[in-house]
C-alpha positions in Angstrom: 83.4 -188.8 -201.3 83.6 -185.2 -200.2 80.5 -183.0 -200.9 80.8 -180.5 -203.7 79.0 -177.2 -203.1 77.5 -174.7 -205.6 75.9 -171.3 -205.4 72.2 -171.7 -204.6 72.7 -174.7 -202.3 70.7 -174.7 -199.1 72.3 -175.8 -195.9 71.3 -176.2 -192.2 74.0 -174.9 -190.0 74.8 -173.9 -186.4 76.4 -170.5 -185.7 79.5 -170.8 -183.5 80.3 -167.1 -183.0 80.6 -163.7 -184.5 83.8 -162.9 -186.4 85.3 -159.8 -188.0 83.0 -157.9 -190.4 80.1 -159.0 -188.2 79.6 -162.4 -189.9 78.2 -165.4 -188.1 80.7 -168.4 -188.3 79.3 -171.8 -189.1 80.7 -175.0 -190.6 79.5 -177.7 -193.1 81.5 -180.7 -194.4 84.9 -179.2 -195.4 83.3 -175.8 -195.8 83.4 -172.6 -193.6 80.3 -170.6 -193.9 80.0 -166.8 -193.1 76.5 -165.5 -192.6 75.5 -161.8 -192.1 72.8 -160.9 -189.5 73.4 -164.1 -187.5 73.6 -164.6 -183.8 75.7 -167.0 -181.8 73.9 -170.3 -181.2 71.5 -169.8 -184.1 70.3 -172.9 -186.0 69.8 -171.5 -189.5 68.8 -172.6 -192.9 71.0 -170.6 -195.3 71.5 -170.4 -199.1 75.0 -170.1 -200.5 75.5 -166.8 -202.5 79.3 -167.0 -203.1 82.0 -169.7 -202.8 85.8 -169.1 -202.6 87.5 -172.5 -202.4 86.4 -173.8 -199.0 84.8 -170.6 -197.8 81.2 -169.7 -198.5 79.2 -166.6 -198.0 75.5 -167.3 -197.3 72.2 -165.6 -196.5 69.6 -166.6 -194.0 66.6 -168.3 -195.4 65.0 -169.3 -192.1 65.9 -169.1 -188.4 65.2 -172.7 -187.3 66.0 -172.1 -183.7 67.3 -168.7 -182.4 70.4 -168.4 -180.2 69.9 -167.0 -176.7 71.2 -163.6 -177.7 68.9 -163.1 -180.7 66.4 -160.3 -180.2 63.8 -158.6 -182.4 65.4 -155.7 -184.2 64.2 -152.2 -183.2 64.1 -150.9 -186.8 61.5 -151.9 -189.4 64.1 -151.5 -192.2 66.7 -153.9 -190.6 67.9 -156.5 -193.0 67.1 -154.4 -196.1 68.9 -151.2 -195.1 72.7 -151.5 -195.1 73.3 -149.2 -192.2 73.1 -151.8 -189.4 74.2 -155.5 -189.1 73.9 -156.1 -185.3 70.3 -155.2 -184.5 69.5 -158.9 -184.2 71.8 -159.1 -181.1 71.1 -158.2 -177.5 73.2 -155.2 -176.6 75.5 -157.1 -174.2 76.1 -159.7 -177.0 77.0 -156.8 -179.3 79.7 -155.6 -176.9 81.0 -159.2 -176.3 81.2 -159.7 -180.1 83.2 -156.5 -180.6 85.8 -157.4 -178.0 86.1 -160.9 -179.6 86.5 -159.2 -183.1 89.4 -157.1 -181.7 91.1 -160.2 -180.2 90.6 -162.2 -183.4 92.1 -159.4 -185.5 95.1 -159.1 -183.1 95.8 -162.8 -183.2 95.0 -163.6 -186.8 96.4 -160.5 -188.5 99.0 -159.1 -186.1 100.0 -162.5 -184.5 99.5 -160.7 -181.2 98.3 -162.7 -178.2 97.1 -159.9 -175.8 96.5 -161.7 -172.4 95.1 -158.7 -170.5 91.5 -157.6 -170.4 90.1 -155.4 -173.1 87.4 -153.3 -171.4 84.6 -151.9 -173.6 82.8 -148.7 -172.8 79.1 -149.0 -173.7 76.9 -146.3 -175.2 73.2 -145.6 -175.5 72.3 -148.3 -178.1 69.8 -146.0 -179.9 69.3 -142.2 -180.6 73.1 -141.7 -180.3 74.1 -140.8 -183.9 74.5 -137.1 -184.5 76.2 -137.3 -187.9 74.6 -138.9 -191.0 74.9 -139.3 -194.7 71.6 -139.7 -196.6 71.0 -140.8 -200.2 68.2 -139.4 -202.4 67.2 -141.2 -205.6 65.7 -138.7 -208.0 63.8 -141.3 -210.1 62.3 -143.4 -207.3 62.1 -140.4 -204.9 63.5 -142.7 -202.2 65.2 -140.8 -199.3 67.4 -142.8 -196.9 70.3 -145.2 -197.0 71.8 -147.7 -199.4 70.3 -151.1 -199.4 72.5 -153.8 -198.0 75.2 -154.9 -200.6 73.7 -152.4 -203.1 73.6 -148.8 -204.3 69.8 -148.9 -204.4 68.3 -146.4 -202.0 66.0 -147.6 -199.2 63.2 -145.2 -198.4 63.6 -144.5 -194.6 61.0 -142.5 -192.7 62.9 -142.4 -189.5 66.1 -144.0 -188.1 66.2 -145.2 -184.5 70.0 -144.6 -184.3 69.7 -140.9 -185.1 69.3 -138.2 -182.5 65.8 -136.5 -182.4 67.3 -133.5 -184.1 68.5 -135.4 -187.1 65.3 -137.4 -187.4 63.4 -134.1 -187.5 65.7 -132.8 -190.2 65.1 -136.1 -192.2 61.4 -135.5 -192.0 61.7 -131.8 -193.0 64.0 -132.4 -195.9 61.8 -135.2 -197.2 58.9 -132.7 -197.4 60.8 -129.7 -198.7 63.4 -130.9 -201.3 62.4 -130.1 -204.8 63.8 -133.0 -206.8 63.0 -131.2 -210.0 66.0 -128.9 -209.3 68.4 -131.8 -208.8 70.7 -132.4 -211.7 72.2 -135.8 -210.9 70.4 -139.1 -210.5 71.6 -139.4 -207.0 71.9 -136.7 -204.3 73.9 -137.1 -201.2 73.2 -135.1 -198.1 75.4 -134.9 -195.1 74.1 -133.5 -191.8 75.6 -133.1 -188.3 74.0 -131.7 -185.1 75.8 -129.5 -182.6 75.3 -129.3 -178.8 72.3 -127.0 -178.8 70.2 -128.7 -181.4 71.6 -126.7 -184.3 72.3 -128.7 -187.5 74.8 -128.2 -190.3 73.7 -129.6 -193.7 75.7 -130.1 -196.9 74.5 -131.6 -200.2 76.5 -132.9 -203.1 75.0 -130.2 -205.3 75.1 -127.4 -202.8 77.1 -124.3 -203.6 76.7 -122.5 -200.2 79.0 -123.4 -197.3 77.6 -125.5 -194.6 76.6 -123.7 -191.4 78.9 -123.9 -188.4 77.9 -125.8 -185.3 79.7 -126.5 -182.1 80.0 -129.2 -179.3 81.4 -128.8 -175.8 83.0 -131.6 -173.9 85.4 -131.7 -171.0 85.6 -127.9 -170.8 86.6 -127.6 -174.5 84.4 -126.3 -177.3 84.8 -127.5 -180.9 83.4 -125.8 -184.0 82.9 -127.8 -187.2 80.5 -128.3 -190.1 79.0 -131.1 -192.1 82.0 -130.8 -194.4 84.5 -131.7 -191.7 84.7 -134.8 -189.6 83.7 -135.0 -186.0 82.7 -138.1 -184.0 79.2 -139.3 -184.8 78.6 -140.6 -181.3 79.3 -137.5 -179.2 78.0 -139.2 -176.0 81.3 -141.0 -175.7 83.6 -138.2 -176.6 84.8 -137.6 -173.0 85.6 -141.3 -172.5 87.4 -141.4 -175.9 89.6 -138.5 -175.0 90.3 -140.0 -171.6 91.2 -143.4 -173.1 93.6 -141.7 -175.6 95.2 -139.1 -173.4 94.3 -139.7 -169.7 97.4 -139.2 -167.5 99.8 -138.3 -170.3 101.9 -135.2 -170.0 105.3 -134.0 -171.0 107.2 -131.7 -173.4 106.2 -132.4 -177.0 103.2 -134.2 -178.5 102.2 -134.8 -182.1 98.5 -135.2 -182.9 98.3 -136.9 -186.3 95.1 -136.9 -188.4 94.0 -134.2 -185.9 90.8 -133.1 -187.7 89.2 -130.1 -186.0 91.3 -130.6 -182.9 89.4 -133.2 -180.8 92.6 -134.3 -179.1 94.8 -131.3 -179.9 93.0 -129.1 -177.4 93.2 -131.4 -174.3 96.8 -132.4 -175.3 97.7 -128.7 -175.2 96.6 -128.7 -171.5 99.0 -131.5 -170.7 102.0 -130.9 -172.9 104.3 -127.9 -173.3 104.2 -128.0 -177.1 101.7 -129.7 -179.4 101.6 -130.0 -183.2 98.3 -131.1 -184.8 98.6 -132.4 -188.4 95.6 -132.5 -190.7 95.5 -132.7 -194.5 91.9 -131.6 -194.9 92.1 -127.8 -195.2 88.7 -127.0 -193.8 89.2 -129.3 -190.8 92.7 -127.8 -190.1 91.2 -124.3 -190.3 88.7 -125.2 -187.6 91.5 -126.7 -185.5 93.3 -123.4 -185.7 90.0 -121.5 -184.8 89.3 -123.9 -181.9 92.8 -123.5 -180.5 92.5 -119.7 -180.8 89.1 -119.6 -179.1 90.5 -121.7 -176.3 93.5 -119.4 -175.8 95.9 -122.2 -176.3 99.1 -120.7 -177.8 101.4 -123.6 -177.1 99.7 -125.7 -179.9 99.5 -125.2 -183.7 97.6 -126.9 -186.5 99.6 -127.8 -189.6 97.7 -128.3 -192.9 99.5 -131.1 -194.7 99.5 -134.9 -195.0 100.9 -136.9 -192.1 103.1 -138.7 -194.5 104.8 -135.5 -195.7 104.9 -134.0 -192.3 106.8 -137.0 -190.8 109.1 -137.1 -193.8 110.2 -133.5 -193.3 110.1 -133.5 -189.5 113.2 -132.3 -187.6 111.7 -132.4 -184.1 113.4 -134.8 -181.7 112.6 -135.9 -178.2 108.9 -136.4 -178.8 107.1 -137.6 -175.7 103.8 -138.7 -177.3 102.5 -139.4 -180.7 98.7 -139.7 -180.9 97.2 -140.8 -184.2 93.6 -141.2 -185.2 93.6 -142.2 -188.9 90.5 -142.6 -191.1 88.9 -146.0 -191.6 91.2 -146.6 -194.6 94.2 -146.4 -192.2 97.6 -144.7 -192.3 99.5 -143.9 -195.5 102.3 -146.0 -196.6 105.4 -145.5 -194.4 103.7 -143.6 -191.6 104.0 -146.3 -189.0 107.7 -146.8 -189.9 108.3 -143.1 -189.6 106.6 -143.0 -186.2 108.8 -145.9 -185.0 111.9 -144.1 -186.4 110.9 -141.0 -184.4 111.1 -143.1 -181.2 108.5 -141.2 -179.1 108.3 -142.3 -175.5 104.7 -143.2 -175.9 102.1 -143.8 -178.7 98.4 -143.6 -178.5 96.7 -145.2 -181.5 92.9 -144.5 -182.0 91.4 -146.8 -184.6 88.0 -147.6 -186.0 89.2 -150.7 -187.8 90.6 -153.6 -185.7 92.2 -155.3 -188.7 94.3 -152.2 -189.6 95.1 -151.6 -186.0 96.4 -155.2 -185.7 98.6 -154.7 -188.8 100.1 -151.5 -187.5 100.6 -152.7 -183.9 102.6 -155.6 -185.2 105.0 -153.2 -186.9 105.3 -151.1 -183.7 105.9 -154.1 -181.5 108.6 -155.2 -183.9 110.1 -151.7 -183.6 110.6 -152.0 -179.8 107.2 -151.0 -178.4 104.9 -152.8 -176.0 101.1 -152.5 -175.5 100.4 -151.0 -172.1 96.6 -151.3 -172.5 93.7 -151.6 -175.0 90.3 -149.9 -174.5 87.3 -150.5 -176.8 84.5 -148.0 -177.1 81.1 -148.7 -178.6 80.9 -145.6 -180.8 78.7 -147.5 -183.3 76.0 -149.5 -181.6 73.8 -151.8 -183.8 76.8 -152.3 -186.2 79.9 -154.5 -186.1 82.2 -151.4 -186.0 84.1 -150.6 -182.9 86.6 -148.0 -181.8 89.8 -149.2 -180.1 92.5 -147.2 -178.3 95.9 -148.7 -177.9 98.4 -147.2 -175.6 102.0 -148.2 -176.2 105.4 -147.4 -174.5 108.9 -148.4 -175.3 110.1 -151.7 -174.0 
């Protein structure tokens, strides 16, 4: 008789590998078990927290025997704080897991068997993050990040992922914020550092605009604030730009979801005409400012949604479409509109392998082929990974 499982059951399992969303994969009798904070090769005692038919989500009770890649986490808050889920893995094991996650997503979601290598560009595993979002609980006075699987705030004195500048700001704000003046129960503070140690800060209750900061890379200078998106791991910005654009040139290029112009500026050096499209008005304004400061008159920044821009587009003979959508992915119909446009090449920058796999399937069915895939570890100590897919027509 097959075993029946219930929430609260305790099992001893062996972790086979790491799968998408960073879970360790294990098996029991007629049951697949997904376990956060696991390492390949771990022998674990786990407790079932949720069951969906023959799939269970479990939490570690005890590490009976650690896998060879399990290490001591560098942060005292790991396991409680929800900001990281890979600190238990040696850094090379993190990189290997991320490439495996990309391949799994391609095969399972996109039905894409990509036979070529997927190189991954490594980062400094700590002190790399120059953009942050802190939570402050007025009642408990906790200042830090959300607890794992919760909206309870964990009190964090320092974060090993943050740059020294942001850790200094964290310490300063902790000592200077007057919570008696905060109206809501929860305050959110965004902060981003620039290239000279300057920091832009914006709170959910702030009325004054965030200060402008800048970052220089590859001969280009980008201005932005805490209110606009810019890559949190600036150490890999040159490699990201090279992976997305390197060697491309021609007549017309579209830069979709262009933000403050990270790719728009280098594209304008390689193409005769560039159009950057960004819906967020503040980010589009910075893109215009950054283009003007660079003296690039062959590129323009358009403030509108990508979906509406493509619907009204009358430009033909596009050589390259570069798109870098947010984590939620492209709007409905965008991939179909890009395929209908028939650009000679597509460069897709994605921070979610599952959405990338979905969209690549549609592009492959529309007559494109994958030239290469490059992974970049923009988010060490987490399961997140940036992937750049370069496509051309068949």
